[in-house]
N, C-alpha and C positions, 0 to 999 in steps of 0.2 A: 504494500500500500504506500502511496506516495506521501510526500510532505506537502502540507497546505499552509496557507496563511490564516491566522485567526486573530480576532479582537478579544482581548482578555481584560476583565475588570476585577481587580483584586479588592476583596472586601476589607474594610478598615478593621483594625483590631478591636475597636469599641463595639463593632457589630458582630464579633466572633471570628474575624479573619486573622491573618498573619500580622505580626508587628511591622513587617515591611515586605514588599514583593521580593522574590528571589532575584539575586543579582545576575544569575546566568553563569556561564553561557548556556547551560542546559538545566532543565528542571523536569523531574519525572514524578508523577503521582497518579492516583486513581481518578477516573472521570465517570460521572453519571451522565450519560447521554439522554436527552429528553425522549428520543425515540425508543429507548429501552428502560425508561424510568419505572415501569411496572415490574421489572425484573430485579431492581435494586434492593438490597445489596448482594443478592445471591449471584447475579451476573454483573460483574464490574470489569472495566477495561482500563488498562494503564496507558497513559499517553506520555510523550516526551515533547517538551517545549524547547525551542531554540530561541534564546533571548539575546537580541542584538543591541537593544537600547533600553534604558531604564523606563519605568512607568512614569507617566506625567503626574502632576500634583494631585489628580483625582484618582490615581491608582489604575489608570488605563494604559494599555500598551498593545502593540501589534507584535505577534511572535509567530514562529513557524510551529506547526503541530504535526505529529505523526503518531501512529499506534505503536506501542512497544511490541505488540505481538505481530506486527507486520501484516502479511496477507492472511494470517489465521483469524484476524478480527472480522466481525461481521461487515459486509459491504454496506456502503452508504453512510457510515457514521461520520465520515469527513467530507460529505457532500456540502456544497455551498449552502449556507443558511442553517446548517445543523447547529443546535445549541447544546451546551453541556455545563456541568458544574464540576469544579475541581475540589477534591477532598484530601485532607490530611487526617487520617483516622476517621472519626465520625464528624469532623468539623468541615463545613463548606468554607473554602478560603477564596474562591474566585468563580466567576461566571464567564462563559465564553461563547463565541459564535464563529463558525468557519466562514471566512470571507470569500474563498474561491474553491472550486471543487473539480 
């Protein structure tokens, strides 16, 4: 499965997110894709973000995204417009949307 571009919004620590967005250059964690939300947490997929620039003051950034499992992941999860939440344990730390597919 290819790498795509995604818009990521990091949730502020006061709302349960991280103290700061990860600095990169890579970050890997579990994602809950909206298309598979009814299967969460029994079916979860890990993603790898490529971070080339820091988040802006509002916690937003554009990053590359790919599935850690590569072609073993379900098709369509990284199609343009696909939305997802990023988790660290049971805590949702970011929300994202695939920009191109």
